[in-house]
C-alpha positions in Angstrom: 207.4 185.8 125.0 210.4 184.1 126.8 212.4 183.3 123.3 215.3 184.2 121.8 213.6 185.6 118.6 211.2 187.6 121.2 214.1 189.2 123.2 215.8 190.5 119.7 212.6 191.7 118.5 212.0 193.4 122.0 215.9 195.2 121.6 214.8 195.8 118.3 211.8 197.9 119.2 213.7 200.1 122.0 213.9 203.4 121.5 216.7 203.5 123.4 218.4 201.2 120.4 217.9 203.5 117.6 218.9 206.8 119.4 220.9 209.5 117.5 222.1 213.0 118.0 219.7 214.7 116.1 217.1 213.2 117.8 214.2 215.4 119.9 214.3 216.5 123.7 211.9 213.9 126.2 210.0 214.7 128.7 208.4 211.7 130.5 206.5 211.3 133.5 205.8 208.0 135.0 203.1 207.6 137.7 204.1 204.6 139.5 205.9 204.9 142.3 210.3 204.0 141.9 209.5 200.4 144.0 210.5 197.1 141.9 208.2 196.0 139.1 205.4 193.8 140.4 204.4 192.2 136.6 205.2 192.2 133.4 203.3 195.8 132.5 204.5 197.6 135.2 208.4 196.7 134.0 207.1 197.6 130.6 206.4 200.7 131.8 208.5 201.4 134.9 210.8 204.6 135.6 213.8 202.4 135.5 213.6 202.1 131.3 213.4 206.1 131.7 216.1 206.5 134.0 218.3 204.1 131.3 217.0 206.3 128.1 218.1 209.4 129.8 221.4 207.9 130.5 221.9 207.1 126.7 220.5 210.6 125.7 222.5 212.3 128.0 225.7 210.3 126.2 224.7 212.5 123.0 224.0 215.7 124.6 220.0 215.0 123.9 218.2 217.1 126.8 216.3 214.2 128.9 214.4 214.8 132.0 212.4 212.3 134.1 210.4 212.6 136.7 207.8 210.1 138.7 205.3 210.8 141.5 208.1 210.2 143.8 209.2 213.6 143.0 208.7 216.6 144.9 209.0 219.3 142.2 205.7 220.7 140.3 205.8 218.1 137.5 203.0 220.0 135.6 204.7 223.5 135.7 208.0 221.8 134.3 206.1 220.0 131.9 204.5 222.8 130.6 208.2 225.1 131.0 209.5 222.7 129.0 206.7 222.4 125.8 207.0 226.2 125.6 210.3 225.8 125.4 210.8 222.9 122.6 207.3 224.1 120.9 208.7 227.6 120.2 206.0 228.9 122.3 207.8 230.3 125.1 207.6 234.2 125.8 210.6 236.0 127.2 209.1 237.5 130.9 211.4 240.5 131.2 
């Protein structure tokens, strides 16, 4: 895993590497705290990836919402609203 070839494969397999303006929006939740990663598995699934993805998506004008268990928002409601909106199931409550 710690070879130049492995690092090239990591880069090529990352969604960040292949983002384009026509990509769909993202809503992601990270169940671990924003503390530094403690091992490889934690690093792969760490919110830092989501935050970096958001930065890249913001530059392309693609909606991206990243949440973690540290957020005080009602993430369940926000998530449902996001998917209802983007799957065309949102009903105007007027």
